[in-house]
VOBA-1610 file (N, C-alpha, C; in pm, whole numbers, padded with zeros to 5 digits, always signed):
BEGIN
Met+04174+05243+05118Met+04172+05238+04997Met+04058+05135+04953Ala+03995+05221+04853Ala+03797+05137+04835Ala+03913+05012+04730Gln+03757+04924+04760Gln+03813+04784+04757Gln+03790+04741+04621Lys+03853+04659+04495Lys+03837+04665+04339Lys+03727+04574+04331Ser+03618+04626+04255Ser+03496+04569+04197Ser+03526+04456+04153Val+03404+04293+04160Val+03426+04196+04106Val+03332+04197+04013Thr+03346+04150+03908Thr+03224+04108+03858Thr+03159+03959+03904Thr+03085+03872+03879Thr+03032+03758+03899Thr+02954+03800+03840Ile+02878+03820+03725Ile+02752+03848+03622Ile+02820+03729+03443Pro+02805+03595+03472Pro+02902+03568+03365Pro+02879+03628+03230Thr+02975+03700+03133Thr+02936+03731+03029Thr+02882+03596+02887Asp+02899+03655+02781Asp+02856+03545+02698Asp+02995+03414+02685Leu+03076+03469+02635Leu+03137+03399+02625Leu+03199+03294+02766Gln+03154+03350+02854Gln+03099+03247+03031Gln+03070+03150+03002Tyr+02977+03210+02958Tyr+02799+03104+02890Tyr+02835+03030+02843Gln+02918+02998+02708Gln+02959+02925+02620Gln+03032+02799+02707Ile+03136+02861+02777Ile+03215+02770+02874Ile+03124+02720+02959Ile+03048+02748+03007Ile+02962+02640+03158Ile+02867+02594+03053Leu+02848+02614+02944Leu+02711+02544+02897Leu+02798+02380+02829Gly+02903+02426+02782Gly+02980+02313+02797Gly+02984+02207+02873Ala+03060+02312+02980Ala+03075+02191+03096Ala+02943+02142+03174Ile+02837+02208+03155Ile+02772+02193+03213Ile+02728+01981+03151Leu+02718+01994+02986Leu+02688+01879+02932Leu+02829+01787+02942Gly+02928+01833+02998Gly+03043+01735+02989Gly+03045+01685+03153Asp+03184+01741+03229Asp+03208+01672+03356Asp+03175+01793+03495Gly+03142+01909+03380Gly+03128+02002+03541Gly+02968+01976+03546Ser+02942+01991+03753Ser+02826+01995+03820Ser+02774+02100+03869Leu+02680+02148+03874Leu+02627+02219+03912Leu+02542+02221+04040Glu+02627+02289+04159Glu+02569+02273+04310Glu+02514+02396+04346Phe+02348+02369+04383Phe+02267+02439+04418Phe+02256+02518+04625Gly+02252+02638+04626Gly+02300+02665+04769Gly+02190+02752+04864Gly+02071+02708+04779Gly+01915+02826+04810Gly+01990+02932+04788Tyr+01907+03027+04879Tyr+01874+03155+04835Tyr+02001+03230+04756Ile+02150+03191+04808Ile+02244+03232+04773Ile+02328+03206+04685Gly+02248+03108+04599Gly+02251+03073+04459Gly+02362+02954+04377Thr+02389+02936+04327Thr+02435+02822+04191Thr+02607+02778+04200Arg+02657+02751+04237Arg+02787+02704+04175Arg+02842+02632+04083Leu+02932+02642+04031Leu+02990+02509+03938Leu+03089+02491+03944Gln+03119+02330+03963Gln+03251+02290+04042Gln+03283+02188+03920Leu+03423+02194+03915Leu+03535+02155+03760Leu+03649+02085+03812Lys+03626+01968+03774Lys+03734+01912+03821Lys+03784+01790+03707Gln+03951+01795+03730Gln+04035+01673+03594Gln+04143+01622+03705Arg+04149+01486+03590Arg+04299+01434+03646Arg+04401+01498+03640Glu+04550+01477+03756Glu+04680+01569+03727Glu+04713+01575+03581Gln+04720+01503+03478Gln+04750+01538+03324Gln+04646+01616+03256Asn+04559+01698+03287Asn+04452+01815+03217Asn+04520+01926+03319Lys+04620+01913+03419Lys+04620+02056+03486Lys+04553+02170+03366Glu+04675+02155+03240Glu+04657+02279+03152Glu+04515+02320+03150Tyr+04407+02221+03141Tyr+04312+02229+03129Tyr+04207+02341+03218Ile+04262+02277+03319Ile+04185+02339+03437Ile+04224+02450+03404Ser+04368+02473+03415Ser+04432+02650+03440Ser+04362+02737+03332Trp+04316+02668+03191Trp+04284+02721+03144Trp+04115+02795+03126Leu+04059+02732+03213Leu+03900+02711+03252Leu+03931+02821+03399Phe+03992+02801+03486Phe+03990+02908+03534Phe+04048+03061+03497Lys+04095+03062+03420Lys+04146+03166+03353Lys+04040+03245+03261Met+03974+03168+03230Met+03847+03186+03174Met+03756+03240+03268Leu+03727+03208+03356Leu+03638+03169+03444Leu+03620+03295+03606Cys+03788+03314+03585Cys+03812+03352+03737Cys+03786+03475+03763Asn+03705+03547+03755Asn+03641+03697+03785Asn+03515+03578+03865Leu+03465+03521+03792Leu+03355+03410+03908Leu+03359+03354+04005Cys+03484+03323+04061Cys+03587+03232+04166Cys+03680+03315+04253Arg+03639+03283+04355Arg+03695+03312+04459Arg+03824+03266+04503Ser+03893+03178+04483Ser+04002+03074+04493Ser+04046+03010+04354Glu+04223+03003+04326Glu+04274+02944+04247Glu+04242+02778+04278Pro+04239+02676+04175Pro+04273+02580+04104Pro+04307+02514+04240Lys+04291+02402+04334Lys+04339+02326+04386Lys+04355+02187+04414Gln+04478+02122+04431Gln+04547+01993+04370Gln+04503+01879+04525Lys+04370+01772+04486Lys+04338+01715+04568Lys+04427+01579+04669Arg+04448+01550+04772Arg+04596+01463+04758Arg+04536+01361+04750Asp+04397+01310+04807Asp+04404+01169+04776Asp+04361+01100+04651Thr+04348+01165+04529Thr+04345+01212+04377Thr+04462+01208+04311Ser+04491+01362+04333Ser+04578+01383+04267Ser+04495+01491+04169Gln+04346+01474+04147Gln+04315+01564+04096Gln+04260+01730+04131Trp+04292+01816+04041Trp+04300+01921+04009Trp+04122+01992+03971Tyr+04115+02099+04070Tyr+03933+02151+04106Tyr+03973+02322+04153Phe+03820+02307+04083Phe+03805+02476+04175Phe+03662+02470+04136Ser+03587+02548+04163Ser+03457+02588+04215Ser+03469+02778+04179Thr+03304+02795+04121Thr+03316+02946+04128Thr+03258+03014+04259Arg+03181+03086+04249Arg+03129+03172+04304Arg+02968+03137+04372Ser+02864+03116+04496Ser+02770+03092+04462Ser+02687+03162+04363Leu+02576+03194+04226Leu+02580+03334+04185Leu+02434+03263+04133Arg+02338+03391+04174Arg+02186+03306+04133Arg+02209+03315+03953Glu+02240+03357+03865Glu+02270+03354+03704Glu+02305+03221+03723Leu+02365+03128+03793Leu+02393+03007+03778Leu+02264+02931+03836Thr+02178+02974+03932Thr+02059+02907+03970Thr+01958+02854+03859Lys+01955+02963+03783Lys+01861+02970+03637Lys+01920+02844+03587Leu+02056+02820+03525Leu+02121+02667+03433Leu+02055+02556+03551His+02098+02544+03677His+02087+02476+03774His+01899+02412+03740Lys+01811+02519+03742Lys+01679+02495+03733Lys+01643+02412+03617Leu+01747+02458+03476Leu+01693+02358+03350Leu+01745+02274+03329Phe+01864+02274+03423Phe+01935+02136+03350Phe+01968+02026+03471Tyr+01861+02043+03587Tyr+01896+01925+03681Tyr+01706+01930+03721Leu+01678+01740+03742Leu+01533+01713+03807Leu+01539+01631+03877Asn+01530+01679+03992Asn+01572+01565+04121Asn+01740+01526+04132Ser+01779+01588+04123Ser+01892+01592+04141Ser+02028+01570+04001Lys+01954+01479+03929Lys+01981+01455+03778Lys+02023+01512+03702Lys+02132+01505+03642Lys+02100+01558+03482Lys+02011+01590+03371Val+01969+01661+03319Val+01871+01638+03199Val+01914+01736+03144Ile+01861+01670+03032Ile+01878+01825+02869Ile+01747+01922+02841Pro+01723+02032+02910Pro+01598+02126+02898Pro+01552+02103+02680Ser+01463+02154+02688Ser+01361+02128+02576Ser+01393+02289+02503Thr+01472+02385+02563Thr+01563+02490+02540Thr+01688+02482+02512Ile+01756+02338+02453Ile+01924+02311+02432Ile+01937+02388+02297Gly+01855+02391+02192Gly+01883+02431+02073Gly+01876+02575+02095Asn+01837+02662+02159Asn+01849+02833+02208Asn+01991+02853+02236Met+02039+02714+02298Met+02142+02741+02414Met+02281+02708+02358Leu+02292+02568+02260Leu+02413+02528+02247Leu+02426+02567+02079Gln+02486+02692+02067Gln+02506+02759+01932Gln+02663+02777+01878Thr+02786+02756+01941Thr+02864+02800+01942Thr+02976+02682+01926Gly+03097+02668+01828Gly+03219+02596+01873Gly+03272+02594+02027Leu+03299+02713+02072Leu+03340+02673+02195Leu+03285+02536+02255Ser+03143+02573+02292Ser+03061+02511+02401Ser+03103+02367+02339Leu+03101+02332+02229Leu+03120+02185+02148Leu+03218+02164+02215Ala+03361+02211+02232Ala+03477+02209+02225Ala+03519+02140+02354Val+03444+02259+02450Val+03417+02212+02605Val+03377+02089+02685Trp+03274+02088+02565Trp+03197+01930+02571Trp+03280+01798+02549Tyr+03404+01829+02448Tyr+03430+01708+02315Tyr+03573+01703+02452Met+03639+01820+02514Met+03770+01781+02628Met+03704+01751+02687Asp+03613+01756+02753Asp+03562+01665+02883Asp+03495+01556+02821Asp+03433+01524+02739Asp+03335+01369+02770Asp+03370+01359+02629Gly+03429+01429+02527Gly+03443+01346+02442Gly+03552+01246+02380Thr+03570+01105+02287Thr+03650+01027+02239Thr+03675+01071+02150Leu+03836+01085+02030Leu+03862+01035+01889Leu+03908+00868+01879Asp+03852+00834+01779Asp+03858+00669+01728Asp+03951+00675+01571Tyr+04094+00703+01569Tyr+04137+00701+01452Tyr+04180+00604+01430Arg+04196+00562+01326Arg+04258+00472+01262Arg+04330+00464+01155Pro+04476+00514+01115Pro+04533+00568+00996Pro+04478+00534+00833Lys+04475+00598+00783Lys+04419+00573+00664Lys+04248+00522+00577Asn+04204+00473+00696Asn+04023+00427+00702Asn+03932+00486+00749His+03990+00518+00868His+03818+00569+01021His+03908+00679+01059Thr+03778+00744+01088Thr+03817+00892+01198Thr+03652+00890+01211Ala+03666+00837+01356Ala+03476+00869+01448Ala+03486+01002+01598Ile+03371+01006+01629Ile+03388+01094+01714Ile+03281+01040+01867Thr+03329+00982+01929Thr+03204+00970+02060Thr+03208+01070+02144Leu+03068+01118+02212Leu+03020+01208+02281Leu+02923+01087+02370Ser+03018+01113+02509Ser+03018+01014+02620Ser+02886+01107+02676Thr+02737+01071+02655Thr+02630+01125+02761Thr+02595+01016+02834Asp+02656+00954+02907Asp+02576+00880+02969Asp+02546+00919+03102Ser+02503+01043+03088Ser+02454+01102+03244Ser+02314+01152+03213Phe+02286+01154+03073Phe+02172+01191+03077Phe+02048+01073+03035Pro+01897+01082+03033Pro+01832+01017+02969Pro+01845+01013+02827Val+01826+00908+02775Val+01794+00859+02650Val+01737+01003+02583Asp+01628+01041+02590Asp+01497+01181+02578Asp+01612+01295+02526Gly+01705+01280+02627Gly+01752+01426+02621Gly+01852+01406+02510Val+01944+01304+02511Val+02032+01248+02381Val+01981+01300+02269Lys+01828+01232+02230Lys+01792+01212+02163Lys+01770+01377+02092Lys+01776+01550+02226Lys+01745+01618+02189Lys+01913+01693+02102Leu+01979+01663+02211Leu+02125+01680+02117Leu+02115+01644+02039Gln+02157+01480+02029Gln+02128+01482+01831Gln+02071+01571+01756Gln+01942+01615+01776Gln+01842+01636+01714Gln+01943+01861+01729Val+01994+01846+01790Val+02031+02019+01777Val+02095+02035+01717Leu+02269+01919+01735Leu+02388+01958+01688Leu+02336+01912+01475Glu+02218+01884+01479Glu+02220+01864+01291Glu+02140+01973+01310Arg+02068+02033+01348Arg+01970+02138+01337Arg+02046+02311+01335Asn+02185+02311+01414Asn+02218+02385+01466Asn+02347+02424+01435Phe+02406+02272+01384Phe+02588+02301+01322Phe+02577+02194+01224Gly+02438+02111+01144Gly+02425+02059+01020Gly+02553+01880+01057Ile+02567+01898+01200Ile+02632+01758+01238Ile+02551+01642+01251Val+02522+01547+01177Val+02479+01404+01183Val+02522+01309+01262Ser+02448+01262+01421Ser+02521+01213+01459Ser+02453+01063+01497Ser+02472+00935+01531Ser+02321+00861+01571Ser+02387+00807+01749Ile+02287+00725+01812Ile+02308+00696+01925Ile+02349+00578+01951His+02381+00507+01990His+02464+00416+02054His+02430+00383+02165Leu+02413+00243+02225Leu+02363+00228+02358Leu+02492+00145+02397Ser+02548+00162+02487Ser+02698+00062+02542Ser+02618-00002+02677Leu+02631-00080+02688Leu+02631-00206+02771Leu+02765-00183+02925Cys+02740-00127+03075Cys+02820-00120+03135Cys+02733-00189+03322Arg+02794-00295+03323Arg+02698-00356+03479Arg+02600-00371+03431Gly+02506-00398+03319Gly+02377-00458+03345Gly+02285-00369+03324Lys+02348-00251+03284Lys+02252-00105+03227Lys+02311-00065+03113Arg+02239-00029+03002Arg+02255+00039+02860Arg+02289+00170+02888Tyr+02386+00246+02864Tyr+02443+00381+02828Tyr+02394+00481+02716Pro+02331+00572+02707Pro+02342+00607+02563Pro+02465+00757+02528Lys+02525+00692+02406Lys+02693+00840+02335Lys+02593+00825+02232Leu+02688+00922+02165Leu+02648+00977+02046Leu+02738+00995+01915Tyr+02780+00920+01873Tyr+02836+00851+01731Tyr+02859+00975+01658Ile+02966+01013+01630Ile+02981+01112+01499Ile+03098+01049+01393Gly+03002+01000+01248Gly+03037+00912+01174Gly+03144+01025+01059Ala+03156+00948+00975Ala+03220+01065+00808Ala+03163+01119+00806Lys+03027+01107+00759Lys+02966+01239+00751Lys+02956+01400+00781Ser+03008+01351+00885Ser+03007+01468+00993Ser+03129+01473+01032Arg+03206+01391+01084Arg+03337+01444+01195Arg+03387+01543+01122Asp+03411+01591+01002Asp+03510+01644+00948Asp+03495+01829+01010Asn+03362+01796+00991Asn+03215+01932+01016Asn+03282+01951+01133Phe+03266+01898+01257Phe+03257+01896+01379Phe+03408+01906+01443Leu+03487+01851+01337Leu+03665+01833+01467Leu+03701+02003+01369Ser+03649+02089+01268Ser+03680+02208+01187Ser+03553+02342+01321Leu+03538+02246+01389Leu+03456+02342+01491Leu+03524+02371+01613Val+03533+02310+01657Val+03591+02263+01821Val+03757+02268+01781Arg+03860+02211+01665Arg+03999+02308+01713Arg+04049+02393+01741Pro+03969+02515+01670Pro+04030+02635+01751Pro+04044+02677+01865His+03948+02602+01965His+03914+02585+02132His+04003+02492+02197Ile+04049+02370+02132Ile+04140+02269+02153Ile+04273+02280+02225Val+04260+02277+02405Val+04354+02337+02502Val+04489+02224+02439Asn+04583+02272+02462Asn+04723+02177+02426Asn+04722+02043+02475Cys+04675+02016+02574Cys+04682+01871+02648Cys+04534+01755+02565Phe+04457+01842+02516Phe+04372+01761+02463Phe+04379+01760+02292Arg+04501+01776+02266Arg+04518+01760+02125Arg+04568+01634+02088Tyr+04537+01549+02143Tyr+04563+01384+02119Tyr+04382+01390+02079Lys+04274+01474+02081Lys+04179+01418+02092Lys+04149+01466+01931Leu+04277+01503+01869Leu+04189+01580+01726Leu+04330+01490+01602Pro+04292+01444+01451Pro+04379+01343+01390Pro+04458+01413+01412Pro+04614+01381+01336Pro+04697+01400+01327Pro+04738+01536+01210Gln+04673+01569+01156Gln+04664+01659+01037Gln+04613+01742+01130Met+04546+01749+01205Met+04471+01877+01277Met+04573+01885+01391Ser+04617+01813+01430Ser+04647+01867+01622Ser+04829+01950+01635Gln+04832+02000+01500Gln+04940+02106+01537Gln+04850+02178+01621Pro+04945+02301+01726Pro+04876+02390+01793Pro+04777+02509+01641Phe+04742+02577+01696Phe+04621+02623+01619Phe+04573+02779+01695Arg+04570+02774+01832Arg+04577+02935+01930Arg+04644+02942+02017Asp+04670+03041+02086Asp+04785+03094+02148Asp+04747+02976+02293
//
């Protein structure tokens, strides 16, 4: 019996998810001539999210998500793909994440924003008087975060500011989205938010919206 063919070229939708993951908690591991693989992991309480990511990327993977015994984290990785090496060259410099100059041509959908937000976003909600969003961009240099800030405004009309948080004597940049653009941002990401992350939406938006 002939083996079933396996598609290993990411679709446009998969690229949107992969991009959001790279901006968030995902990492790309370069494997030389065989290609690069995307590695994804989440805490045990976010297993539903890992399952969703795997469902969306399963044709690019060899095996299903597994759980680490020591940390209880759920994780999986894609196959090593040459298509992902192109992204590795853009998003990594000396083994550290950077934001490429072409990010404006790449970050264009609510799906990418949603994956980024589920990975690294925080909702600050106080009934009646305050709703704001923070995107943790600690792993990127400030000049890269400025590029993201510009792209959010140019591509989505989302106005943000850069806040520097102090940790162990070093300041790390975060993107803060306040009253002017919070509703715009939340309306873009809401259709894609997995149920285990609905706490990242204000109560009036937190009812399940998608299957």
